[in-house]
mmCIF file as Biopython writes it, N, C-alpha, C and O atoms, coordinates in Angstrom:
data_model
#
loop_
_atom_site.group_PDB
_atom_site.id
_atom_site.type_symbol
_atom_site.label_atom_id
_atom_site.label_alt_id
_atom_site.label_comp_id
_atom_site.label_asym_id
_atom_site.label_entity_id
_atom_site.label_seq_id
_atom_site.pdbx_PDB_ins_code
_atom_site.Cartn_x
_atom_site.Cartn_y
_atom_site.Cartn_z
_atom_site.occupancy
_atom_site.B_iso_or_equiv
_atom_site.auth_seq_id
_atom_site.auth_asym_id
_atom_site.pdbx_PDB_model_num
ATOM 1   N N  . UNK A ? 1  ? -128.552 -76.113  -234.602 1.0 0.0 1  A 1 
ATOM 2   C CA . UNK A ? 1  ? -129.053 -75.046  -233.637 1.0 0.0 1  A 1 
ATOM 3   C C  . UNK A ? 1  ? -129.818 -75.896  -232.879 1.0 0.0 1  A 1 
ATOM 4   O O  . UNK A ? 1  ? -130.618 -76.715  -233.331 1.0 0.0 1  A 1 
ATOM 5   N N  . UNK A ? 2  ? -129.519 -75.658  -231.511 1.0 0.0 2  A 1 
ATOM 6   C CA . UNK A ? 2  ? -129.981 -76.710  -230.236 1.0 0.0 2  A 1 
ATOM 7   C C  . UNK A ? 2  ? -131.300 -76.583  -230.052 1.0 0.0 2  A 1 
ATOM 8   O O  . UNK A ? 2  ? -131.793 -75.464  -229.911 1.0 0.0 2  A 1 
ATOM 9   N N  . UNK A ? 3  ? -132.011 -77.650  -230.029 1.0 0.0 3  A 1 
ATOM 10  C CA . UNK A ? 3  ? -133.565 -77.942  -229.902 1.0 0.0 3  A 1 
ATOM 11  C C  . UNK A ? 3  ? -133.743 -77.568  -228.544 1.0 0.0 3  A 1 
ATOM 12  O O  . UNK A ? 3  ? -132.977 -77.853  -227.624 1.0 0.0 3  A 1 
ATOM 13  N N  . UNK A ? 4  ? -134.882 -76.859  -228.463 1.0 0.0 4  A 1 
ATOM 14  C CA . UNK A ? 4  ? -136.089 -76.017  -226.968 1.0 0.0 4  A 1 
ATOM 15  C C  . UNK A ? 4  ? -135.813 -77.639  -226.044 1.0 0.0 4  A 1 
ATOM 16  O O  . UNK A ? 4  ? -135.278 -78.688  -226.402 1.0 0.0 4  A 1 
ATOM 17  N N  . UNK A ? 5  ? -136.280 -77.334  -225.108 1.0 0.0 5  A 1 
ATOM 18  C CA . UNK A ? 5  ? -136.798 -78.236  -224.272 1.0 0.0 5  A 1 
ATOM 19  C C  . UNK A ? 5  ? -138.052 -78.999  -224.689 1.0 0.0 5  A 1 
ATOM 20  O O  . UNK A ? 5  ? -138.074 -80.208  -224.920 1.0 0.0 5  A 1 
ATOM 21  N N  . UNK A ? 6  ? -139.264 -78.033  -224.773 1.0 0.0 6  A 1 
ATOM 22  C CA . UNK A ? 6  ? -140.383 -78.487  -225.501 1.0 0.0 6  A 1 
ATOM 23  C C  . UNK A ? 6  ? -140.420 -79.293  -226.645 1.0 0.0 6  A 1 
ATOM 24  O O  . UNK A ? 6  ? -141.056 -80.330  -226.832 1.0 0.0 6  A 1 
ATOM 25  N N  . UNK A ? 7  ? -139.478 -78.541  -227.565 1.0 0.0 7  A 1 
ATOM 26  C CA . UNK A ? 7  ? -139.568 -79.776  -228.868 1.0 0.0 7  A 1 
ATOM 27  C C  . UNK A ? 7  ? -138.993 -80.967  -228.574 1.0 0.0 7  A 1 
ATOM 28  O O  . UNK A ? 7  ? -139.460 -81.880  -229.257 1.0 0.0 7  A 1 
ATOM 29  N N  . UNK A ? 8  ? -138.004 -81.350  -227.675 1.0 0.0 8  A 1 
ATOM 30  C CA . UNK A ? 8  ? -137.170 -82.458  -227.379 1.0 0.0 8  A 1 
ATOM 31  C C  . UNK A ? 8  ? -138.436 -83.323  -226.539 1.0 0.0 8  A 1 
ATOM 32  O O  . UNK A ? 8  ? -138.531 -84.536  -226.725 1.0 0.0 8  A 1 
ATOM 33  N N  . UNK A ? 9  ? -139.278 -82.693  -225.720 1.0 0.0 9  A 1 
ATOM 34  C CA . UNK A ? 9  ? -140.121 -83.826  -224.996 1.0 0.0 9  A 1 
ATOM 35  C C  . UNK A ? 9  ? -141.212 -84.053  -225.767 1.0 0.0 9  A 1 
ATOM 36  O O  . UNK A ? 9  ? -142.134 -84.712  -225.286 1.0 0.0 9  A 1 
ATOM 37  N N  . UNK A ? 10 ? -141.307 -83.485  -227.261 1.0 0.0 10 A 1 
ATOM 38  C CA . UNK A ? 10 ? -142.456 -84.358  -227.998 1.0 0.0 10 A 1 
ATOM 39  C C  . UNK A ? 10 ? -141.796 -85.304  -228.942 1.0 0.0 10 A 1 
ATOM 40  O O  . UNK A ? 10 ? -142.496 -85.926  -229.741 1.0 0.0 10 A 1 
ATOM 41  N N  . UNK A ? 11 ? -140.296 -85.487  -228.908 1.0 0.0 11 A 1 
ATOM 42  C CA . UNK A ? 11 ? -139.609 -86.542  -229.630 1.0 0.0 11 A 1 
ATOM 43  C C  . UNK A ? 11 ? -139.405 -87.600  -228.975 1.0 0.0 11 A 1 
ATOM 44  O O  . UNK A ? 11 ? -139.403 -88.677  -229.572 1.0 0.0 11 A 1 
ATOM 45  N N  . UNK A ? 12 ? -139.143 -87.517  -227.328 1.0 0.0 12 A 1 
ATOM 46  C CA . UNK A ? 12 ? -138.525 -88.542  -226.664 1.0 0.0 12 A 1 
ATOM 47  C C  . UNK A ? 12 ? -139.275 -88.319  -225.278 1.0 0.0 12 A 1 
ATOM 48  O O  . UNK A ? 12 ? -139.518 -87.196  -224.836 1.0 0.0 12 A 1 
ATOM 49  N N  . UNK A ? 13 ? -139.585 -89.403  -224.696 1.0 0.0 13 A 1 
ATOM 50  C CA . UNK A ? 13 ? -140.556 -89.646  -223.312 1.0 0.0 13 A 1 
ATOM 51  C C  . UNK A ? 13 ? -140.088 -91.027  -222.758 1.0 0.0 13 A 1 
ATOM 52  O O  . UNK A ? 13 ? -140.416 -92.015  -223.415 1.0 0.0 13 A 1 
ATOM 53  N N  . UNK A ? 14 ? -139.255 -91.228  -221.462 1.0 0.0 14 A 1 
ATOM 54  C CA . UNK A ? 14 ? -139.127 -92.344  -220.722 1.0 0.0 14 A 1 
ATOM 55  C C  . UNK A ? 14 ? -140.431 -92.343  -220.122 1.0 0.0 14 A 1 
ATOM 56  O O  . UNK A ? 14 ? -141.094 -91.388  -219.718 1.0 0.0 14 A 1 
ATOM 57  N N  . UNK A ? 15 ? -140.766 -93.940  -220.133 1.0 0.0 15 A 1 
ATOM 58  C CA . UNK A ? 15 ? -141.983 -94.266  -219.110 1.0 0.0 15 A 1 
ATOM 59  C C  . UNK A ? 15 ? -141.516 -95.534  -218.655 1.0 0.0 15 A 1 
ATOM 60  O O  . UNK A ? 15 ? -140.383 -96.008  -218.737 1.0 0.0 15 A 1 
ATOM 61  N N  . UNK A ? 16 ? -142.808 -96.129  -218.042 1.0 0.0 16 A 1 
ATOM 62  C CA . UNK A ? 16 ? -142.350 -97.227  -217.055 1.0 0.0 16 A 1 
ATOM 63  C C  . UNK A ? 16 ? -143.679 -98.091  -218.052 1.0 0.0 16 A 1 
ATOM 64  O O  . UNK A ? 16 ? -144.579 -97.412  -218.547 1.0 0.0 16 A 1 
ATOM 65  N N  . UNK A ? 17 ? -143.644 -99.468  -218.226 1.0 0.0 17 A 1 
ATOM 66  C CA . UNK A ? 17 ? -144.724 -100.302 -218.148 1.0 0.0 17 A 1 
ATOM 67  C C  . UNK A ? 17 ? -145.317 -101.210 -217.073 1.0 0.0 17 A 1 
ATOM 68  O O  . UNK A ? 17 ? -144.758 -102.057 -216.377 1.0 0.0 17 A 1 
ATOM 69  N N  . UNK A ? 18 ? -146.334 -100.897 -217.106 1.0 0.0 18 A 1 
ATOM 70  C CA . UNK A ? 18 ? -147.239 -101.690 -215.829 1.0 0.0 18 A 1 
ATOM 71  C C  . UNK A ? 18 ? -147.020 -102.629 -215.784 1.0 0.0 18 A 1 
ATOM 72  O O  . UNK A ? 18 ? -146.223 -103.101 -216.595 1.0 0.0 18 A 1 
ATOM 73  N N  . UNK A ? 19 ? -147.706 -103.533 -214.652 1.0 0.0 19 A 1 
ATOM 74  C CA . UNK A ? 19 ? -148.014 -104.611 -214.321 1.0 0.0 19 A 1 
ATOM 75  C C  . UNK A ? 19 ? -148.381 -105.204 -215.100 1.0 0.0 19 A 1 
ATOM 76  O O  . UNK A ? 19 ? -147.675 -106.165 -215.403 1.0 0.0 19 A 1 
ATOM 77  N N  . UNK A ? 20 ? -149.370 -105.043 -215.693 1.0 0.0 20 A 1 
ATOM 78  C CA . UNK A ? 20 ? -150.324 -105.657 -216.756 1.0 0.0 20 A 1 
ATOM 79  C C  . UNK A ? 20 ? -149.774 -105.417 -218.143 1.0 0.0 20 A 1 
ATOM 80  O O  . UNK A ? 20 ? -150.483 -105.881 -219.037 1.0 0.0 20 A 1 
ATOM 81  N N  . UNK A ? 21 ? -148.872 -104.910 -218.456 1.0 0.0 21 A 1 
ATOM 82  C CA . UNK A ? 21 ? -147.796 -105.115 -219.590 1.0 0.0 21 A 1 
ATOM 83  C C  . UNK A ? 21 ? -148.725 -103.575 -220.442 1.0 0.0 21 A 1 
ATOM 84  O O  . UNK A ? 21 ? -148.441 -103.459 -221.634 1.0 0.0 21 A 1 
ATOM 85  N N  . UNK A ? 22 ? -149.689 -102.553 -219.901 1.0 0.0 22 A 1 
ATOM 86  C CA . UNK A ? 22 ? -149.891 -101.323 -219.898 1.0 0.0 22 A 1 
ATOM 87  C C  . UNK A ? 22 ? -149.262 -100.327 -220.232 1.0 0.0 22 A 1 
ATOM 88  O O  . UNK A ? 22 ? -148.196 -100.506 -219.642 1.0 0.0 22 A 1 
ATOM 89  N N  . UNK A ? 23 ? -149.150 -99.143  -220.915 1.0 0.0 23 A 1 
ATOM 90  C CA . UNK A ? 23 ? -148.577 -98.189  -220.788 1.0 0.0 23 A 1 
ATOM 91  C C  . UNK A ? 23 ? -148.908 -96.851  -221.150 1.0 0.0 23 A 1 
ATOM 92  O O  . UNK A ? 23 ? -149.465 -96.704  -222.237 1.0 0.0 23 A 1 
ATOM 93  N N  . UNK A ? 24 ? -148.686 -95.899  -220.486 1.0 0.0 24 A 1 
ATOM 94  C CA . UNK A ? 24 ? -149.766 -94.385  -220.891 1.0 0.0 24 A 1 
ATOM 95  C C  . UNK A ? 24 ? -148.124 -93.705  -221.620 1.0 0.0 24 A 1 
ATOM 96  O O  . UNK A ? 24 ? -146.913 -93.678  -221.403 1.0 0.0 24 A 1 
ATOM 97  N N  . UNK A ? 25 ? -149.383 -93.143  -222.784 1.0 0.0 25 A 1 
ATOM 98  C CA . UNK A ? 25 ? -148.601 -92.307  -223.373 1.0 0.0 25 A 1 
ATOM 99  C C  . UNK A ? 25 ? -148.918 -90.794  -223.027 1.0 0.0 25 A 1 
ATOM 100 O O  . UNK A ? 25 ? -150.005 -90.295  -223.321 1.0 0.0 25 A 1 
ATOM 101 N N  . UNK A ? 26 ? -147.873 -90.064  -222.364 1.0 0.0 26 A 1 
ATOM 102 C CA . UNK A ? 26 ? -148.202 -88.919  -222.213 1.0 0.0 26 A 1 
ATOM 103 C C  . UNK A ? 26 ? -148.931 -87.952  -223.060 1.0 0.0 26 A 1 
ATOM 104 O O  . UNK A ? 26 ? -149.052 -88.069  -224.280 1.0 0.0 26 A 1 
ATOM 105 N N  . UNK A ? 27 ? -149.450 -86.913  -222.285 1.0 0.0 27 A 1 
ATOM 106 C CA . UNK A ? 27 ? -150.492 -85.857  -222.744 1.0 0.0 27 A 1 
ATOM 107 C C  . UNK A ? 27 ? -150.212 -85.188  -223.580 1.0 0.0 27 A 1 
ATOM 108 O O  . UNK A ? 27 ? -151.010 -84.817  -224.441 1.0 0.0 27 A 1 
ATOM 109 N N  . UNK A ? 28 ? -148.678 -84.784  -223.517 1.0 0.0 28 A 1 
ATOM 110 C CA . UNK A ? 28 ? -148.293 -83.880  -224.587 1.0 0.0 28 A 1 
ATOM 111 C C  . UNK A ? 28 ? -147.976 -84.825  -226.210 1.0 0.0 28 A 1 
ATOM 112 O O  . UNK A ? 28 ? -147.933 -84.273  -227.310 1.0 0.0 28 A 1 
ATOM 113 N N  . UNK A ? 29 ? -147.857 -85.767  -226.058 1.0 0.0 29 A 1 
ATOM 114 C CA . UNK A ? 29 ? -147.579 -86.659  -227.542 1.0 0.0 29 A 1 
ATOM 115 C C  . UNK A ? 29 ? -148.985 -87.157  -227.793 1.0 0.0 29 A 1 
ATOM 116 O O  . UNK A ? 29 ? -149.104 -87.487  -228.973 1.0 0.0 29 A 1 
ATOM 117 N N  . UNK A ? 30 ? -150.174 -87.338  -227.032 1.0 0.0 30 A 1 
ATOM 118 C CA . UNK A ? 30 ? -151.556 -87.481  -227.501 1.0 0.0 30 A 1 
ATOM 119 C C  . UNK A ? 30 ? -151.905 -86.199  -228.202 1.0 0.0 30 A 1 
ATOM 120 O O  . UNK A ? 30 ? -152.408 -86.367  -229.313 1.0 0.0 30 A 1 
ATOM 121 N N  . UNK A ? 31 ? -151.737 -84.824  -227.766 1.0 0.0 31 A 1 
ATOM 122 C CA . UNK A ? 31 ? -152.379 -84.046  -227.701 1.0 0.0 31 A 1 
ATOM 123 C C  . UNK A ? 31 ? -151.721 -83.403  -229.441 1.0 0.0 31 A 1 
ATOM 124 O O  . UNK A ? 31 ? -152.425 -82.847  -230.285 1.0 0.0 31 A 1 
ATOM 125 N N  . UNK A ? 32 ? -150.441 -83.659  -229.547 1.0 0.0 32 A 1 
ATOM 126 C CA . UNK A ? 32 ? -149.401 -83.489  -230.762 1.0 0.0 32 A 1 
ATOM 127 C C  . UNK A ? 32 ? -150.177 -84.283  -231.838 1.0 0.0 32 A 1 
ATOM 128 O O  . UNK A ? 32 ? -150.357 -83.887  -232.989 1.0 0.0 32 A 1 
ATOM 129 N N  . UNK A ? 33 ? -150.605 -85.427  -231.334 1.0 0.0 33 A 1 
ATOM 130 C CA . UNK A ? 33 ? -150.846 -86.444  -232.598 1.0 0.0 33 A 1 
ATOM 131 C C  . UNK A ? 33 ? -152.317 -86.457  -232.998 1.0 0.0 33 A 1 
ATOM 132 O O  . UNK A ? 33 ? -152.804 -87.081  -233.941 1.0 0.0 33 A 1 
ATOM 133 N N  . UNK A ? 34 ? -152.947 -85.664  -232.126 1.0 0.0 34 A 1 
ATOM 134 C CA . UNK A ? 34 ? -154.652 -86.078  -232.140 1.0 0.0 34 A 1 
ATOM 135 C C  . UNK A ? 34 ? -155.045 -87.185  -231.894 1.0 0.0 34 A 1 
ATOM 136 O O  . UNK A ? 34 ? -155.725 -87.763  -232.743 1.0 0.0 34 A 1 
ATOM 137 N N  . UNK A ? 35 ? -154.690 -87.909  -230.470 1.0 0.0 35 A 1 
ATOM 138 C CA . UNK A ? 35 ? -154.826 -89.032  -230.686 1.0 0.0 35 A 1 
ATOM 139 C C  . UNK A ? 35 ? -155.772 -89.216  -229.107 1.0 0.0 35 A 1 
ATOM 140 O O  . UNK A ? 35 ? -155.478 -88.926  -227.948 1.0 0.0 35 A 1 
ATOM 141 N N  . UNK A ? 36 ? -156.797 -89.729  -229.626 1.0 0.0 36 A 1 
ATOM 142 C CA . UNK A ? 36 ? -158.111 -89.489  -228.501 1.0 0.0 36 A 1 
ATOM 143 C C  . UNK A ? 36 ? -158.673 -90.908  -227.649 1.0 0.0 36 A 1 
ATOM 144 O O  . UNK A ? 36 ? -158.462 -91.993  -228.190 1.0 0.0 36 A 1 
ATOM 145 N N  . UNK A ? 37 ? -159.086 -90.887  -226.876 1.0 0.0 37 A 1 
ATOM 146 C CA . UNK A ? 37 ? -159.568 -92.470  -226.047 1.0 0.0 37 A 1 
ATOM 147 C C  . UNK A ? 37 ? -160.580 -93.182  -227.104 1.0 0.0 37 A 1 
ATOM 148 O O  . UNK A ? 37 ? -161.624 -92.758  -227.600 1.0 0.0 37 A 1 
ATOM 149 N N  . UNK A ? 38 ? -159.958 -94.300  -227.253 1.0 0.0 38 A 1 
ATOM 150 C CA . UNK A ? 38 ? -160.948 -95.066  -228.076 1.0 0.0 38 A 1 
ATOM 151 C C  . UNK A ? 38 ? -160.239 -95.422  -229.644 1.0 0.0 38 A 1 
ATOM 152 O O  . UNK A ? 38 ? -160.517 -96.359  -230.393 1.0 0.0 38 A 1 
ATOM 153 N N  . UNK A ? 39 ? -159.144 -94.224  -229.852 1.0 0.0 39 A 1 
ATOM 154 C CA . UNK A ? 39 ? -158.553 -94.275  -231.286 1.0 0.0 39 A 1 
ATOM 155 C C  . UNK A ? 39 ? -157.609 -95.863  -231.203 1.0 0.0 39 A 1 
ATOM 156 O O  . UNK A ? 39 ? -157.273 -96.368  -230.132 1.0 0.0 39 A 1 
ATOM 157 N N  . UNK A ? 40 ? -157.382 -96.304  -232.207 1.0 0.0 40 A 1 
ATOM 158 C CA . UNK A ? 40 ? -156.779 -97.468  -232.748 1.0 0.0 40 A 1 
ATOM 159 C C  . UNK A ? 40 ? -155.108 -96.830  -233.093 1.0 0.0 40 A 1 
ATOM 160 O O  . UNK A ? 40 ? -154.995 -95.782  -233.729 1.0 0.0 40 A 1 
ATOM 161 N N  . UNK A ? 41 ? -154.124 -97.438  -232.696 1.0 0.0 41 A 1 
ATOM 162 C CA . UNK A ? 41 ? -152.871 -97.012  -232.972 1.0 0.0 41 A 1 
ATOM 163 C C  . UNK A ? 41 ? -152.030 -98.672  -233.530 1.0 0.0 41 A 1 
ATOM 164 O O  . UNK A ? 41 ? -152.471 -99.821  -233.482 1.0 0.0 41 A 1 
ATOM 165 N N  . UNK A ? 42 ? -151.223 -98.350  -233.834 1.0 0.0 42 A 1 
ATOM 166 C CA . UNK A ? 42 ? -149.890 -99.136  -234.603 1.0 0.0 42 A 1 
ATOM 167 C C  . UNK A ? 42 ? -148.857 -99.658  -234.109 1.0 0.0 42 A 1 
ATOM 168 O O  . UNK A ? 42 ? -147.869 -98.969  -234.362 1.0 0.0 42 A 1 
ATOM 169 N N  . UNK A ? 43 ? -148.573 -100.796 -233.364 1.0 0.0 43 A 1 
ATOM 170 C CA . UNK A ? 43 ? -147.329 -100.826 -232.809 1.0 0.0 43 A 1 
ATOM 171 C C  . UNK A ? 43 ? -146.299 -101.709 -234.122 1.0 0.0 43 A 1 
ATOM 172 O O  . UNK A ? 43 ? -146.746 -102.690 -234.717 1.0 0.0 43 A 1 
ATOM 173 N N  . UNK A ? 44 ? -145.119 -101.224 -234.347 1.0 0.0 44 A 1 
ATOM 174 C CA . UNK A ? 44 ? -144.485 -101.923 -235.481 1.0 0.0 44 A 1 
ATOM 175 C C  . UNK A ? 44 ? -142.611 -101.828 -234.416 1.0 0.0 44 A 1 
ATOM 176 O O  . UNK A ? 44 ? -141.960 -100.867 -234.004 1.0 0.0 44 A 1 
ATOM 177 N N  . UNK A ? 45 ? -142.381 -103.365 -234.354 1.0 0.0 45 A 1 
ATOM 178 C CA . UNK A ? 45 ? -141.054 -103.497 -234.315 1.0 0.0 45 A 1 
ATOM 179 C C  . UNK A ? 45 ? -139.883 -103.274 -234.907 1.0 0.0 45 A 1 
ATOM 180 O O  . UNK A ? 45 ? -139.684 -104.303 -235.553 1.0 0.0 45 A 1 
ATOM 181 N N  . UNK A ? 46 ? -138.967 -102.534 -235.080 1.0 0.0 46 A 1 
ATOM 182 C CA . UNK A ? 46 ? -137.993 -102.020 -236.093 1.0 0.0 46 A 1 
ATOM 183 C C  . UNK A ? 46 ? -136.656 -102.325 -235.131 1.0 0.0 46 A 1 
ATOM 184 O O  . UNK A ? 46 ? -136.461 -101.824 -234.024 1.0 0.0 46 A 1 
ATOM 185 N N  . UNK A ? 47 ? -135.747 -103.314 -235.859 1.0 0.0 47 A 1 
ATOM 186 C CA . UNK A ? 47 ? -134.403 -103.639 -234.908 1.0 0.0 47 A 1 
ATOM 187 C C  . UNK A ? 47 ? -135.130 -103.288 -233.743 1.0 0.0 47 A 1 
ATOM 188 O O  . UNK A ? 47 ? -136.360 -103.335 -233.786 1.0 0.0 47 A 1 
ATOM 189 N N  . UNK A ? 48 ? -134.495 -102.915 -232.624 1.0 0.0 48 A 1 
ATOM 190 C CA . UNK A ? 48 ? -134.194 -102.814 -231.223 1.0 0.0 48 A 1 
ATOM 191 C C  . UNK A ? 48 ? -135.393 -102.173 -230.722 1.0 0.0 48 A 1 
ATOM 192 O O  . UNK A ? 48 ? -135.878 -102.363 -229.607 1.0 0.0 48 A 1 
ATOM 193 N N  . UNK A ? 49 ? -135.796 -101.470 -231.540 1.0 0.0 49 A 1 
ATOM 194 C CA . UNK A ? 49 ? -137.216 -100.191 -231.246 1.0 0.0 49 A 1 
ATOM 195 C C  . UNK A ? 49 ? -138.363 -100.770 -231.490 1.0 0.0 49 A 1 
ATOM 196 O O  . UNK A ? 49 ? -138.706 -101.600 -232.333 1.0 0.0 49 A 1 
ATOM 197 N N  . UNK A ? 50 ? -139.096 -100.047 -230.364 1.0 0.0 50 A 1 
ATOM 198 C CA . UNK A ? 50 ? -140.997 -100.367 -230.701 1.0 0.0 50 A 1 
ATOM 199 C C  . UNK A ? 50 ? -141.424 -99.165  -230.922 1.0 0.0 50 A 1 
ATOM 200 O O  . UNK A ? 50 ? -141.368 -98.340  -230.010 1.0 0.0 50 A 1 
ATOM 201 N N  . UNK A ? 51 ? -142.038 -98.759  -232.424 1.0 0.0 51 A 1 
ATOM 202 C CA . UNK A ? 51 ? -142.422 -97.973  -232.615 1.0 0.0 51 A 1 
ATOM 203 C C  . UNK A ? 51 ? -143.896 -97.853  -232.649 1.0 0.0 51 A 1 
ATOM 204 O O  . UNK A ? 51 ? -144.552 -98.869  -232.878 1.0 0.0 51 A 1 
ATOM 205 N N  . UNK A ? 52 ? -144.502 -96.690  -232.441 1.0 0.0 52 A 1 
ATOM 206 C CA . UNK A ? 52 ? -146.297 -96.449  -232.173 1.0 0.0 52 A 1 
ATOM 207 C C  . UNK A ? 52 ? -146.595 -95.446  -233.183 1.0 0.0 52 A 1 
ATOM 208 O O  . UNK A ? 52 ? -145.940 -94.439  -233.452 1.0 0.0 52 A 1 
ATOM 209 N N  . UNK A ? 53 ? -147.366 -95.744  -233.555 1.0 0.0 53 A 1 
ATOM 210 C CA . UNK A ? 53 ? -148.234 -94.955  -234.990 1.0 0.0 53 A 1 
ATOM 211 C C  . UNK A ? 53 ? -149.531 -94.831  -234.796 1.0 0.0 53 A 1 
ATOM 212 O O  . UNK A ? 53 ? -150.188 -95.741  -234.290 1.0 0.0 53 A 1 
ATOM 213 N N  . UNK A ? 54 ? -150.219 -93.327  -235.296 1.0 0.0 54 A 1 
ATOM 214 C CA . UNK A ? 54 ? -151.209 -93.197  -235.336 1.0 0.0 54 A 1 
ATOM 215 C C  . UNK A ? 54 ? -151.737 -93.518  -236.625 1.0 0.0 54 A 1 
ATOM 216 O O  . UNK A ? 54 ? -151.296 -92.934  -237.615 1.0 0.0 54 A 1 
ATOM 217 N N  . UNK A ? 55 ? -152.689 -94.435  -236.730 1.0 0.0 55 A 1 
ATOM 218 C CA . UNK A ? 55 ? -153.164 -94.920  -238.184 1.0 0.0 55 A 1 
ATOM 219 C C  . UNK A ? 55 ? -153.476 -93.581  -238.690 1.0 0.0 55 A 1 
ATOM 220 O O  . UNK A ? 55 ? -153.700 -92.593  -237.989 1.0 0.0 55 A 1 
ATOM 221 N N  . UNK A ? 56 ? -153.468 -93.650  -240.324 1.0 0.0 56 A 1 
ATOM 222 C CA . UNK A ? 56 ? -153.780 -92.445  -241.046 1.0 0.0 56 A 1 
ATOM 223 C C  . UNK A ? 56 ? -155.321 -92.674  -241.183 1.0 0.0 56 A 1 
ATOM 224 O O  . UNK A ? 56 ? -155.979 -93.692  -240.969 1.0 0.0 56 A 1 
ATOM 225 N N  . UNK A ? 57 ? -155.774 -91.205  -241.677 1.0 0.0 57 A 1 
ATOM 226 C CA . UNK A ? 57 ? -157.302 -91.121  -241.793 1.0 0.0 57 A 1 
ATOM 227 C C  . UNK A ? 57 ? -157.957 -92.041  -242.943 1.0 0.0 57 A 1 
ATOM 228 O O  . UNK A ? 57 ? -159.047 -92.599  -242.819 1.0 0.0 57 A 1 
ATOM 229 N N  . UNK A ? 58 ? -157.075 -92.118  -244.154 1.0 0.0 58 A 1 
ATOM 230 C CA . UNK A ? 58 ? -157.827 -92.686  -245.097 1.0 0.0 58 A 1 
ATOM 231 C C  . UNK A ? 58 ? -157.655 -94.645  -245.209 1.0 0.0 58 A 1 
ATOM 232 O O  . UNK A ? 58 ? -158.198 -95.375  -246.038 1.0 0.0 58 A 1 
ATOM 233 N N  . UNK A ? 59 ? -156.813 -95.008  -244.180 1.0 0.0 59 A 1 
ATOM 234 C CA . UNK A ? 59 ? -156.539 -96.176  -243.632 1.0 0.0 59 A 1 
ATOM 235 C C  . UNK A ? 59 ? -157.891 -96.672  -243.032 1.0 0.0 59 A 1 
ATOM 236 O O  . UNK A ? 59 ? -158.554 -97.631  -243.427 1.0 0.0 59 A 1 
ATOM 237 N N  . UNK A ? 60 ? -158.238 -95.610  -241.732 1.0 0.0 60 A 1 
ATOM 238 C CA . UNK A ? 60 ? -159.026 -95.846  -240.997 1.0 0.0 60 A 1 
ATOM 239 C C  . UNK A ? 60 ? -160.408 -96.628  -241.281 1.0 0.0 60 A 1 
ATOM 240 O O  . UNK A ? 60 ? -160.921 -96.161  -242.298 1.0 0.0 60 A 1 
ATOM 241 N N  . UNK A ? 61 ? -160.982 -97.403  -240.860 1.0 0.0 61 A 1 
ATOM 242 C CA . UNK A ? 61 ? -162.216 -98.236  -241.171 1.0 0.0 61 A 1 
ATOM 243 C C  . UNK A ? 61 ? -163.219 -97.290  -240.183 1.0 0.0 61 A 1 
ATOM 244 O O  . UNK A ? 61 ? -163.026 -97.060  -238.989 1.0 0.0 61 A 1 
ATOM 245 N N  . UNK A ? 62 ? -164.400 -96.784  -241.062 1.0 0.0 62 A 1 
ATOM 246 C CA . UNK A ? 62 ? -165.183 -96.081  -240.287 1.0 0.0 62 A 1 
ATOM 247 C C  . UNK A ? 62 ? -165.730 -96.952  -239.379 1.0 0.0 62 A 1 
ATOM 248 O O  . UNK A ? 62 ? -165.491 -98.159  -239.417 1.0 0.0 62 A 1 
ATOM 249 N N  . UNK A ? 63 ? -166.590 -96.332  -238.399 1.0 0.0 63 A 1 
ATOM 250 C CA . UNK A ? 63 ? -167.760 -97.034  -237.158 1.0 0.0 63 A 1 
ATOM 251 C C  . UNK A ? 63 ? -168.356 -97.741  -237.929 1.0 0.0 63 A 1 
ATOM 252 O O  . UNK A ? 63 ? -168.219 -98.963  -237.870 1.0 0.0 63 A 1 
ATOM 253 N N  . UNK A ? 64 ? -169.314 -97.037  -239.013 1.0 0.0 64 A 1 
ATOM 254 C CA . UNK A ? 64 ? -170.386 -98.311  -239.510 1.0 0.0 64 A 1 
ATOM 255 C C  . UNK A ? 64 ? -170.016 -99.329  -240.318 1.0 0.0 64 A 1 
ATOM 256 O O  . UNK A ? 64 ? -170.845 -100.032 -240.896 1.0 0.0 64 A 1 
ATOM 257 N N  . UNK A ? 65 ? -168.223 -99.550  -240.461 1.0 0.0 65 A 1 
ATOM 258 C CA . UNK A ? 65 ? -167.700 -100.506 -240.973 1.0 0.0 65 A 1 
ATOM 259 C C  . UNK A ? 65 ? -167.817 -101.933 -240.222 1.0 0.0 65 A 1 
ATOM 260 O O  . UNK A ? 65 ? -168.097 -103.061 -240.629 1.0 0.0 65 A 1 
ATOM 261 N N  . UNK A ? 66 ? -167.433 -101.329 -238.769 1.0 0.0 66 A 1 
ATOM 262 C CA . UNK A ? 66 ? -167.256 -102.210 -237.916 1.0 0.0 66 A 1 
ATOM 263 C C  . UNK A ? 66 ? -168.226 -102.971 -237.257 1.0 0.0 66 A 1 
ATOM 264 O O  . UNK A ? 66 ? -167.960 -104.010 -236.652 1.0 0.0 66 A 1 
ATOM 265 N N  . UNK A ? 67 ? -169.339 -102.487 -237.354 1.0 0.0 67 A 1 
ATOM 266 C CA . UNK A ? 67 ? -170.491 -102.571 -236.761 1.0 0.0 67 A 1 
ATOM 267 C C  . UNK A ? 67 ? -171.106 -103.842 -237.024 1.0 0.0 67 A 1 
ATOM 268 O O  . UNK A ? 67 ? -172.209 -104.106 -236.543 1.0 0.0 67 A 1 
#
């Protein structure tokens, strides 16, 4: 069954790395994954790919713990 354009949009996006090495995660991805400003994410290299994952709630340290 062919995928709709909207479902493909949440699987793949082409972005550019900024001069300072930063990148912008598109709003559709942030919204779908519940990523908000100040959240921590995990970067993982797998073969020749860079994977970005949101930390699971059970593994996230509370703000009280970090103080």
